[in-house]
Gaussian input, Z-matrix of N, CA and C with variables (Angstrom, degrees):
# hf/3-21g

backbone

0 1
 N
 C     1     B1
 C     2     B2     1     A1
 N     3     B3     2     A2     1     D1
 C     4     B4     3     A3     2     D2
 C     5     B5     4     A4     3     D3
 N     6     B6     5     A5     4     D4
 C     7     B7     6     A6     5     D5
 C     8     B8     7     A7     6     D6
 N     9     B9     8     A8     7     D7
 C    10    B10     9     A9     8     D8
 C    11    B11    10    A10     9     D9
 N    12    B12    11    A11    10    D10
 C    13    B13    12    A12    11    D11
 C    14    B14    13    A13    12    D12
 N    15    B15    14    A14    13    D13
 C    16    B16    15    A15    14    D14
 C    17    B17    16    A16    15    D15
 N    18    B18    17    A17    16    D16
 C    19    B19    18    A18    17    D17
 C    20    B20    19    A19    18    D18
 N    21    B21    20    A20    19    D19
 C    22    B22    21    A21    20    D20
 C    23    B23    22    A22    21    D21
 N    24    B24    23    A23    22    D22
 C    25    B25    24    A24    23    D23
 C    26    B26    25    A25    24    D24
 N    27    B27    26    A26    25    D25
 C    28    B28    27    A27    26    D26
 C    29    B29    28    A28    27    D27
 N    30    B30    29    A29    28    D28
 C    31    B31    30    A30    29    D29
 C    32    B32    31    A31    30    D30
 N    33    B33    32    A32    31    D31
 C    34    B34    33    A33    32    D32
 C    35    B35    34    A34    33    D33
 N    36    B36    35    A35    34    D34
 C    37    B37    36    A36    35    D35
 C    38    B38    37    A37    36    D36
 N    39    B39    38    A38    37    D37
 C    40    B40    39    A39    38    D38
 C    41    B41    40    A40    39    D39
 N    42    B42    41    A41    40    D40
 C    43    B43    42    A42    41    D41
 C    44    B44    43    A43    42    D42
 N    45    B45    44    A44    43    D43
 C    46    B46    45    A45    44    D44
 C    47    B47    46    A46    45    D45
 N    48    B48    47    A47    46    D46
 C    49    B49    48    A48    47    D47
 C    50    B50    49    A49    48    D48
 N    51    B51    50    A50    49    D49
 C    52    B52    51    A51    50    D50
 C    53    B53    52    A52    51    D51
 N    54    B54    53    A53    52    D52
 C    55    B55    54    A54    53    D53
 C    56    B56    55    A55    54    D54
 N    57    B57    56    A56    55    D55
 C    58    B58    57    A57    56    D56
 C    59    B59    58    A58    57    D57
 N    60    B60    59    A59    58    D58
 C    61    B61    60    A60    59    D59
 C    62    B62    61    A61    60    D60
 N    63    B63    62    A62    61    D61
 C    64    B64    63    A63    62    D62
 C    65    B65    64    A64    63    D63
 N    66    B66    65    A65    64    D64
 C    67    B67    66    A66    65    D65
 C    68    B68    67    A67    66    D66
 N    69    B69    68    A68    67    D67
 C    70    B70    69    A69    68    D68
 C    71    B71    70    A70    69    D69
 N    72    B72    71    A71    70    D70
 C    73    B73    72    A72    71    D71
 C    74    B74    73    A73    72    D72
 N    75    B75    74    A74    73    D73
 C    76    B76    75    A75    74    D74
 C    77    B77    76    A76    75    D75
 N    78    B78    77    A77    76    D76
 C    79    B79    78    A78    77    D77
 C    80    B80    79    A79    78    D78
 N    81    B81    80    A80    79    D79
 C    82    B82    81    A81    80    D80
 C    83    B83    82    A82    81    D81
 N    84    B84    83    A83    82    D82
 C    85    B85    84    A84    83    D83
 C    86    B86    85    A85    84    D84
 N    87    B87    86    A86    85    D85
 C    88    B88    87    A87    86    D86
 C    89    B89    88    A88    87    D87
 N    90    B90    89    A89    88    D88
 C    91    B91    90    A90    89    D89
 C    92    B92    91    A91    90    D90
 N    93    B93    92    A92    91    D91
 C    94    B94    93    A93    92    D92
 C    95    B95    94    A94    93    D93
 N    96    B96    95    A95    94    D94
 C    97    B97    96    A96    95    D95
 C    98    B98    97    A97    96    D96
 N    99    B99    98    A98    97    D97
 C   100   B100    99    A99    98    D98
 C   101   B101   100   A100    99    D99
 N   102   B102   101   A101   100   D100
 C   103   B103   102   A102   101   D101
 C   104   B104   103   A103   102   D102
 N   105   B105   104   A104   103   D103
 C   106   B106   105   A105   104   D104
 C   107   B107   106   A106   105   D105
 N   108   B108   107   A107   106   D106
 C   109   B109   108   A108   107   D107
 C   110   B110   109   A109   108   D108
 N   111   B111   110   A110   109   D109
 C   112   B112   111   A111   110   D110
 C   113   B113   112   A112   111   D111
 N   114   B114   113   A113   112   D112
 C   115   B115   114   A114   113   D113
 C   116   B116   115   A115   114   D114
 N   117   B117   116   A116   115   D115
 C   118   B118   117   A117   116   D116
 C   119   B119   118   A118   117   D117
 N   120   B120   119   A119   118   D118
 C   121   B121   120   A120   119   D119
 C   122   B122   121   A121   120   D120
 N   123   B123   122   A122   121   D121
 C   124   B124   123   A123   122   D122
 C   125   B125   124   A124   123   D123
 N   126   B126   125   A125   124   D124
 C   127   B127   126   A126   125   D125
 C   128   B128   127   A127   126   D126
 N   129   B129   128   A128   127   D127
 C   130   B130   129   A129   128   D128
 C   131   B131   130   A130   129   D129
 N   132   B132   131   A131   130   D130
 C   133   B133   132   A132   131   D131
 C   134   B134   133   A133   132   D132
 N   135   B135   134   A134   133   D133
 C   136   B136   135   A135   134   D134
 C   137   B137   136   A136   135   D135
 N   138   B138   137   A137   136   D136
 C   139   B139   138   A138   137   D137
 C   140   B140   139   A139   138   D138
 N   141   B141   140   A140   139   D139
 C   142   B142   141   A141   140   D140
 C   143   B143   142   A142   141   D141
 N   144   B144   143   A143   142   D142
 C   145   B145   144   A144   143   D143
 C   146   B146   145   A145   144   D144
 N   147   B147   146   A146   145   D145
 C   148   B148   147   A147   146   D146
 C   149   B149   148   A148   147   D147
 N   150   B150   149   A149   148   D148
 C   151   B151   150   A150   149   D149
 C   152   B152   151   A151   150   D150
 N   153   B153   152   A152   151   D151
 C   154   B154   153   A153   152   D152
 C   155   B155   154   A154   153   D153
 N   156   B156   155   A155   154   D154
 C   157   B157   156   A156   155   D155
 C   158   B158   157   A157   156   D156
 N   159   B159   158   A158   157   D157
 C   160   B160   159   A159   158   D158
 C   161   B161   160   A160   159   D159
 N   162   B162   161   A161   160   D160
 C   163   B163   162   A162   161   D161
 C   164   B164   163   A163   162   D162
 N   165   B165   164   A164   163   D163
 C   166   B166   165   A165   164   D164
 C   167   B167   166   A166   165   D165
 N   168   B168   167   A167   166   D166
 C   169   B169   168   A168   167   D167
 C   170   B170   169   A169   168   D168
 N   171   B171   170   A170   169   D169
 C   172   B172   171   A171   170   D170
 C   173   B173   172   A172   171   D171
 N   174   B174   173   A173   172   D172
 C   175   B175   174   A174   173   D173
 C   176   B176   175   A175   174   D174
 N   177   B177   176   A176   175   D175
 C   178   B178   177   A177   176   D176
 C   179   B179   178   A178   177   D177
 N   180   B180   179   A179   178   D178
 C   181   B181   180   A180   179   D179
 C   182   B182   181   A181   180   D180
 N   183   B183   182   A182   181   D181
 C   184   B184   183   A183   182   D182
 C   185   B185   184   A184   183   D183
 N   186   B186   185   A185   184   D184
 C   187   B187   186   A186   185   D185
 C   188   B188   187   A187   186   D186
 N   189   B189   188   A188   187   D187
 C   190   B190   189   A189   188   D188
 C   191   B191   190   A190   189   D189
 N   192   B192   191   A191   190   D190
 C   193   B193   192   A192   191   D191
 C   194   B194   193   A193   192   D192
 N   195   B195   194   A194   193   D193
 C   196   B196   195   A195   194   D194
 C   197   B197   196   A196   195   D195
 N   198   B198   197   A197   196   D196
 C   199   B199   198   A198   197   D197
 C   200   B200   199   A199   198   D198
 N   201   B201   200   A200   199   D199
 C   202   B202   201   A201   200   D200
 C   203   B203   202   A202   201   D201
 N   204   B204   203   A203   202   D202
 C   205   B205   204   A204   203   D203
 C   206   B206   205   A205   204   D204
 N   207   B207   206   A206   205   D205
 C   208   B208   207   A207   206   D206
 C   209   B209   208   A208   207   D207
 N   210   B210   209   A209   208   D208
 C   211   B211   210   A210   209   D209
 C   212   B212   211   A211   210   D210
 N   213   B213   212   A212   211   D211
 C   214   B214   213   A213   212   D212
 C   215   B215   214   A214   213   D213
 N   216   B216   215   A215   214   D214
 C   217   B217   216   A216   215   D215
 C   218   B218   217   A217   216   D216
 N   219   B219   218   A218   217   D217
 C   220   B220   219   A219   218   D218
 C   221   B221   220   A220   219   D219
 N   222   B222   221   A221   220   D220
 C   223   B223   222   A222   221   D221
 C   224   B224   223   A223   222   D222
 N   225   B225   224   A224   223   D223
 C   226   B226   225   A225   224   D224
 C   227   B227   226   A226   225   D225
 N   228   B228   227   A227   226   D226
 C   229   B229   228   A228   227   D227
 C   230   B230   229   A229   228   D228
 N   231   B231   230   A230   229   D229
 C   232   B232   231   A231   230   D230
 C   233   B233   232   A232   231   D231
 N   234   B234   233   A233   232   D232
 C   235   B235   234   A234   233   D233
 C   236   B236   235   A235   234   D234
 N   237   B237   236   A236   235   D235
 C   238   B238   237   A237   236   D236
 C   239   B239   238   A238   237   D237
 N   240   B240   239   A239   238   D238
 C   241   B241   240   A240   239   D239
 C   242   B242   241   A241   240   D240
 N   243   B243   242   A242   241   D241
 C   244   B244   243   A243   242   D242
 C   245   B245   244   A244   243   D243
 N   246   B246   245   A245   244   D244
 C   247   B247   246   A246   245   D245
 C   248   B248   247   A247   246   D246
 N   249   B249   248   A248   247   D247
 C   250   B250   249   A249   248   D248
 C   251   B251   250   A250   249   D249
 N   252   B252   251   A251   250   D250
 C   253   B253   252   A252   251   D251
 C   254   B254   253   A253   252   D252
 N   255   B255   254   A254   253   D253
 C   256   B256   255   A255   254   D254
 C   257   B257   256   A256   255   D255
 N   258   B258   257   A257   256   D256
 C   259   B259   258   A258   257   D257
 C   260   B260   259   A259   258   D258
 N   261   B261   260   A260   259   D259
 C   262   B262   261   A261   260   D260
 C   263   B263   262   A262   261   D261
 N   264   B264   263   A263   262   D262
 C   265   B265   264   A264   263   D263
 C   266   B266   265   A265   264   D264
 N   267   B267   266   A266   265   D265
 C   268   B268   267   A267   266   D266
 C   269   B269   268   A268   267   D267
 N   270   B270   269   A269   268   D268
 C   271   B271   270   A270   269   D269
 C   272   B272   271   A271   270   D270
 N   273   B273   272   A272   271   D271
 C   274   B274   273   A273   272   D272
 C   275   B275   274   A274   273   D273
 N   276   B276   275   A275   274   D274
 C   277   B277   276   A276   275   D275
 C   278   B278   277   A277   276   D276
 N   279   B279   278   A278   277   D277
 C   280   B280   279   A279   278   D278
 C   281   B281   280   A280   279   D279

   B1=1.5505
   B2=1.6208
   B3=1.2976
   B4=1.4774
   B5=1.5462
   B6=1.3317
   B7=1.5206
   B8=1.5952
   B9=1.2334
   B10=1.4430
   B11=1.5320
   B12=1.3146
   B13=1.5450
   B14=1.6098
   B15=1.4004
   B16=1.4535
   B17=1.6347
   B18=1.3059
   B19=1.4572
   B20=1.4947
   B21=1.3933
   B22=1.3342
   B23=1.5179
   B24=1.2743
   B25=1.4394
   B26=1.5037
   B27=1.4225
   B28=1.3896
   B29=1.4537
   B30=1.3511
   B31=1.4663
   B32=1.5532
   B33=1.4050
   B34=1.4110
   B35=1.5942
   B36=1.3345
   B37=1.4959
   B38=1.4799
   B39=1.2639
   B40=1.5127
   B41=1.5050
   B42=1.3162
   B43=1.5826
   B44=1.5460
   B45=1.3604
   B46=1.3671
   B47=1.5688
   B48=1.2663
   B49=1.4917
   B50=1.4725
   B51=1.3285
   B52=1.5355
   B53=1.5164
   B54=1.3433
   B55=1.4548
   B56=1.4935
   B57=1.2769
   B58=1.4472
   B59=1.4222
   B60=1.3839
   B61=1.5327
   B62=1.4297
   B63=1.3690
   B64=1.4918
   B65=1.5065
   B66=1.3961
   B67=1.4628
   B68=1.5716
   B69=1.2698
   B70=1.5878
   B71=1.6128
   B72=1.3128
   B73=1.4068
   B74=1.5646
   B75=1.3726
   B76=1.3323
   B77=1.5083
   B78=1.3651
   B79=1.5157
   B80=1.5447
   B81=1.3082
   B82=1.3709
   B83=1.6150
   B84=1.2535
   B85=1.2848
   B86=1.5931
   B87=1.3556
   B88=1.4836
   B89=1.4982
   B90=1.3537
   B91=1.4183
   B92=1.5018
   B93=1.3105
   B94=1.5322
   B95=1.5638
   B96=1.3277
   B97=1.4849
   B98=1.4320
   B99=1.3265
   B100=1.4600
   B101=1.5490
   B102=1.3398
   B103=1.4568
   B104=1.6113
   B105=1.3099
   B106=1.5273
   B107=1.4547
   B108=1.2567
   B109=1.5486
   B110=1.5729
   B111=1.3149
   B112=1.4105
   B113=1.5345
   B114=1.2622
   B115=1.5482
   B116=1.5440
   B117=1.2952
   B118=1.5651
   B119=1.4583
   B120=1.2905
   B121=1.4589
   B122=1.5340
   B123=1.3119
   B124=1.5686
   B125=1.3861
   B126=1.3658
   B127=1.4602
   B128=1.5250
   B129=1.3072
   B130=1.5969
   B131=1.5610
   B132=1.3139
   B133=1.5189
   B134=1.5500
   B135=1.3682
   B136=1.4136
   B137=1.4141
   B138=1.3412
   B139=1.3672
   B140=1.4092
   B141=1.2849
   B142=1.5094
   B143=1.5969
   B144=1.2810
   B145=1.4538
   B146=1.6032
   B147=1.5624
   B148=1.4258
   B149=1.4419
   B150=1.2374
   B151=1.4835
   B152=1.5334
   B153=1.3512
   B154=1.4600
   B155=1.5251
   B156=1.4381
   B157=1.4533
   B158=1.4871
   B159=1.2195
   B160=1.4611
   B161=1.5566
   B162=1.2969
   B163=1.3394
   B164=1.5618
   B165=1.2478
   B166=1.4073
   B167=1.5645
   B168=1.2734
   B169=1.4505
   B170=1.6545
   B171=1.3699
   B172=1.4587
   B173=1.6345
   B174=1.3706
   B175=1.3757
   B176=1.5550
   B177=1.3299
   B178=1.5687
   B179=1.4394
   B180=1.2780
   B181=1.5614
   B182=1.6090
   B183=1.3454
   B184=1.5165
   B185=1.5386
   B186=1.2596
   B187=1.4563
   B188=1.5175
   B189=1.3334
   B190=1.3943
   B191=1.5435
   B192=1.2628
   B193=1.4048
   B194=1.4771
   B195=1.3848
   B196=1.5257
   B197=1.4860
   B198=1.3132
   B199=1.4596
   B200=1.5089
   B201=1.3475
   B202=1.5127
   B203=1.5264
   B204=1.3926
   B205=1.4328
   B206=1.5693
   B207=1.1900
   B208=1.4033
   B209=1.4632
   B210=1.2592
   B211=1.4750
   B212=1.5248
   B213=1.3201
   B214=1.4398
   B215=1.6064
   B216=1.3747
   B217=1.4142
   B218=1.4230
   B219=1.3584
   B220=1.6504
   B221=1.4599
   B222=1.3662
   B223=1.3944
   B224=1.6333
   B225=1.3024
   B226=1.4649
   B227=1.3819
   B228=1.3871
   B229=1.4929
   B230=1.5382
   B231=1.2716
   B232=1.4813
   B233=1.4641
   B234=1.2289
   B235=1.4264
   B236=1.6124
   B237=1.4765
   B238=1.4835
   B239=1.6325
   B240=1.2993
   B241=1.4079
   B242=1.6190
   B243=1.2814
   B244=1.4251
   B245=1.4088
   B246=1.3309
   B247=1.5308
   B248=1.5294
   B249=1.2529
   B250=1.4451
   B251=1.5364
   B252=1.4354
   B253=1.3722
   B254=1.6907
   B255=1.2646
   B256=1.4360
   B257=1.5613
   B258=1.3719
   B259=1.5202
   B260=1.3999
   B261=1.3027
   B262=1.4619
   B263=1.4412
   B264=1.2626
   B265=1.4469
   B266=1.6016
   B267=1.3982
   B268=1.3624
   B269=1.4805
   B270=1.2305
   B271=1.3931
   B272=1.4657
   B273=1.3624
   B274=1.5962
   B275=1.3612
   B276=1.3975
   B277=1.3557
   B278=1.6245
   B279=1.2636
   B280=1.5780
   B281=1.3683
   A1=104.34
   A2=111.44
   A3=117.99
   A4=107.40
   A5=109.57
   A6=122.37
   A7=106.14
   A8=120.30
   A9=124.02
   A10=102.21
   A11=115.74
   A12=124.62
   A13=114.61
   A14=108.91
   A15=113.22
   A16=112.84
   A17=115.33
   A18=118.96
   A19=111.05
   A20=116.09
   A21=122.38
   A22=111.45
   A23=117.77
   A24=123.96
   A25=106.73
   A26=119.33
   A27=123.07
   A28=108.82
   A29=118.35
   A30=127.96
   A31=108.72
   A32=120.35
   A33=125.72
   A34=112.42
   A35=116.61
   A36=120.87
   A37=118.45
   A38=114.69
   A39=119.76
   A40=106.78
   A41=113.46
   A42=115.82
   A43=101.04
   A44=113.33
   A45=117.33
   A46=114.62
   A47=115.30
   A48=124.24
   A49=108.34
   A50=122.84
   A51=129.13
   A52=102.69
   A53=123.49
   A54=125.65
   A55=106.91
   A56=125.90
   A57=125.12
   A58=110.98
   A59=114.59
   A60=123.54
   A61=106.66
   A62=113.65
   A63=116.83
   A64=107.99
   A65=112.93
   A66=117.02
   A67=104.72
   A68=113.43
   A69=117.16
   A70=104.83
   A71=112.54
   A72=121.39
   A73=105.43
   A74=117.60
   A75=124.84
   A76=107.86
   A77=111.63
   A78=118.23
   A79=114.05
   A80=117.91
   A81=119.46
   A82=111.72
   A83=123.39
   A84=123.41
   A85=119.94
   A86=108.54
   A87=114.91
   A88=117.77
   A89=114.03
   A90=120.60
   A91=122.16
   A92=112.29
   A93=120.38
   A94=105.79
   A95=115.23
   A96=117.82
   A97=115.22
   A98=120.21
   A99=122.58
   A100=106.90
   A101=122.45
   A102=121.47
   A103=103.99
   A104=105.84
   A105=120.44
   A106=110.24
   A107=122.85
   A108=121.72
   A109=104.80
   A110=113.42
   A111=121.56
   A112=105.58
   A113=112.97
   A114=118.39
   A115=112.81
   A116=115.52
   A117=123.92
   A118=110.93
   A119=114.42
   A120=121.39
   A121=108.97
   A122=119.83
   A123=126.64
   A124=111.36
   A125=116.63
   A126=123.93
   A127=108.77
   A128=105.67
   A129=114.71
   A130=110.12
   A131=118.17
   A132=120.81
   A133=108.63
   A134=121.45
   A135=120.14
   A136=112.91
   A137=123.54
   A138=126.62
   A139=111.70
   A140=120.18
   A141=124.87
   A142=108.93
   A143=115.88
   A144=115.72
   A145=100.55
   A146=105.97
   A147=113.85
   A148=108.70
   A149=120.79
   A150=119.64
   A151=107.19
   A152=114.07
   A153=121.20
   A154=108.44
   A155=112.49
   A156=121.93
   A157=102.45
   A158=120.94
   A159=127.01
   A160=109.38
   A161=123.73
   A162=124.50
   A163=114.99
   A164=119.00
   A165=124.17
   A166=111.42
   A167=116.19
   A168=119.24
   A169=112.19
   A170=113.77
   A171=115.57
   A172=110.42
   A173=114.05
   A174=111.91
   A175=118.70
   A176=122.13
   A177=117.02
   A178=108.85
   A179=124.62
   A180=123.07
   A181=104.60
   A182=111.69
   A183=118.44
   A184=109.81
   A185=115.15
   A186=120.21
   A187=109.53
   A188=117.82
   A189=123.91
   A190=106.14
   A191=121.64
   A192=126.53
   A193=113.46
   A194=114.72
   A195=120.92
   A196=110.52
   A197=107.36
   A198=120.88
   A199=111.07
   A200=121.78
   A201=124.26
   A202=103.34
   A203=115.76
   A204=127.04
   A205=103.76
   A206=118.11
   A207=122.28
   A208=115.31
   A209=123.50
   A210=127.28
   A211=105.89
   A212=120.33
   A213=124.28
   A214=106.75
   A215=108.87
   A216=119.56
   A217=114.78
   A218=116.77
   A219=123.00
   A220=105.65
   A221=123.62
   A222=123.03
   A223=108.82
   A224=117.37
   A225=123.27
   A226=108.19
   A227=116.24
   A228=120.85
   A229=106.38
   A230=117.03
   A231=121.88
   A232=114.37
   A233=129.72
   A234=130.01
   A235=104.15
   A236=112.30
   A237=116.66
   A238=105.03
   A239=114.92
   A240=113.54
   A241=106.46
   A242=111.24
   A243=118.82
   A244=117.04
   A245=116.76
   A246=123.22
   A247=101.93
   A248=117.95
   A249=118.60
   A250=108.21
   A251=117.80
   A252=118.16
   A253=109.11
   A254=110.79
   A255=118.97
   A256=117.50
   A257=117.77
   A258=119.53
   A259=107.61
   A260=126.00
   A261=119.68
   A262=118.46
   A263=119.29
   A264=125.32
   A265=108.90
   A266=120.91
   A267=126.88
   A268=116.13
   A269=119.91
   A270=129.42
   A271=108.71
   A272=113.84
   A273=121.63
   A274=109.09
   A275=124.13
   A276=127.55
   A277=111.55
   A278=109.71
   A279=111.30
   A280=111.23
   D1=141.92
   D2=-177.61
   D3=-89.67
   D4=134.61
   D5=-174.66
   D6=-68.92
   D7=136.78
   D8=178.29
   D9=-79.55
   D10=125.92
   D11=-179.92
   D12=-78.07
   D13=-21.43
   D14=-177.02
   D15=88.28
   D16=-12.86
   D17=-178.86
   D18=-75.79
   D19=140.96
   D20=172.45
   D21=-74.30
   D22=138.03
   D23=-177.88
   D24=-90.42
   D25=128.84
   D26=178.16
   D27=-125.25
   D28=152.48
   D29=-174.10
   D30=-62.69
   D31=-35.31
   D32=-176.78
   D33=-77.17
   D34=-5.38
   D35=171.72
   D36=-89.51
   D37=-8.58
   D38=-177.00
   D39=-81.90
   D40=148.22
   D41=176.05
   D42=-141.21
   D43=149.62
   D44=-178.15
   D45=-66.12
   D46=152.32
   D47=175.77
   D48=-92.37
   D49=135.03
   D50=173.02
   D51=58.58
   D52=48.53
   D53=173.96
   D54=-64.32
   D55=144.93
   D56=172.16
   D57=-66.68
   D58=148.12
   D59=178.66
   D60=-121.60
   D61=131.47
   D62=176.23
   D63=-62.99
   D64=145.88
   D65=-178.41
   D66=-145.85
   D67=152.88
   D68=178.35
   D69=-94.57
   D70=132.56
   D71=-171.12
   D72=-134.51
   D73=131.58
   D74=171.80
   D75=-93.82
   D76=131.77
   D77=-178.49
   D78=-109.14
   D79=158.37
   D80=172.88
   D81=-94.85
   D82=-177.67
   D83=-178.98
   D84=-50.96
   D85=-33.71
   D86=179.05
   D87=-88.31
   D88=1.01
   D89=-177.55
   D90=96.41
   D91=1.13
   D92=-170.93
   D93=-88.59
   D94=142.21
   D95=177.66
   D96=-61.66
   D97=134.00
   D98=178.26
   D99=-119.94
   D100=-21.95
   D101=175.26
   D102=-157.38
   D103=156.82
   D104=-179.60
   D105=-117.70
   D106=132.25
   D107=177.85
   D108=-117.22
   D109=110.29
   D110=173.91
   D111=-110.30
   D112=-103.69
   D113=169.01
   D114=-76.79
   D115=-30.07
   D116=171.60
   D117=-150.44
   D118=168.54
   D119=-176.46
   D120=-73.10
   D121=128.29
   D122=168.91
   D123=-125.52
   D124=119.94
   D125=172.67
   D126=-60.34
   D127=141.11
   D128=167.99
   D129=-90.27
   D130=103.43
   D131=-173.71
   D132=-77.13
   D133=-22.84
   D134=-179.11
   D135=-155.99
   D136=150.36
   D137=167.84
   D138=-104.19
   D139=112.98
   D140=-166.47
   D141=-90.27
   D142=-21.36
   D143=-178.75
   D144=-162.37
   D145=157.92
   D146=171.52
   D147=-146.30
   D148=146.62
   D149=175.35
   D150=-157.05
   D151=160.48
   D152=176.99
   D153=-120.88
   D154=141.87
   D155=177.55
   D156=-111.99
   D157=132.37
   D158=166.02
   D159=-128.06
   D160=100.70
   D161=-171.73
   D162=-135.15
   D163=165.98
   D164=-179.32
   D165=48.39
   D166=41.00
   D167=-176.10
   D168=-66.69
   D169=-14.72
   D170=-178.99
   D171=-89.07
   D172=-6.30
   D173=177.75
   D174=-87.31
   D175=175.12
   D176=175.92
   D177=-69.83
   D178=-25.40
   D179=-178.10
   D180=-129.21
   D181=90.70
   D182=179.35
   D183=-76.99
   D184=149.41
   D185=-178.64
   D186=-93.08
   D187=117.30
   D188=-178.64
   D189=-129.89
   D190=114.80
   D191=-174.99
   D192=-141.91
   D193=141.25
   D194=166.93
   D195=-111.72
   D196=112.61
   D197=-178.68
   D198=-81.31
   D199=149.39
   D200=167.26
   D201=-143.48
   D202=135.65
   D203=165.13
   D204=-92.37
   D205=116.77
   D206=-178.30
   D207=-119.19
   D208=144.07
   D209=176.27
   D210=-101.80
   D211=123.57
   D212=178.69
   D213=-89.38
   D214=165.17
   D215=176.80
   D216=-55.63
   D217=-27.78
   D218=-178.03
   D219=-78.55
   D220=-12.10
   D221=-179.19
   D222=104.47
   D223=-16.30
   D224=-178.32
   D225=-61.91
   D226=141.36
   D227=170.89
   D228=-100.66
   D229=133.82
   D230=-175.48
   D231=-127.67
   D232=132.55
   D233=177.40
   D234=-101.56
   D235=114.64
   D236=179.70
   D237=-114.52
   D238=162.09
   D239=166.17
   D240=-148.01
   D241=150.36
   D242=168.38
   D243=-103.34
   D244=122.63
   D245=-176.42
   D246=-75.86
   D247=117.79
   D248=-173.24
   D249=-85.58
   D250=-2.12
   D251=178.43
   D252=-86.01
   D253=-46.26
   D254=178.67
   D255=-103.29
   D256=-4.55
   D257=177.82
   D258=72.85
   D259=6.59
   D260=177.37
   D261=-88.55
   D262=153.08
   D263=-174.98
   D264=-103.86
   D265=135.38
   D266=179.35
   D267=-134.24
   D268=158.33
   D269=-179.34
   D270=-111.11
   D271=125.16
   D272=-178.04
   D273=-119.51
   D274=116.93
   D275=175.29
   D276=-80.63
   D277=134.93
   D278=171.25
   D279=-133.21

């Protein structure tokens, strides 16, 4: 059982879980990720999966993303997406 801290919950104290983080990605000529630069450059040795999300098309700011599940040279699996609205790359932990 979790102990009651006695603190009042407020809406401004919540934060999103697994929020995307901007990341620097090197692309090949077709736009696929070939390396990720976080603390240091790591080559993407394989793309294990790729999918596209087109959502909330009825809103002023629709969501259009191209996701990649990549395997880095270190063996780490990473989920990245390219926001097709702003061309930025983001890391999304799942």
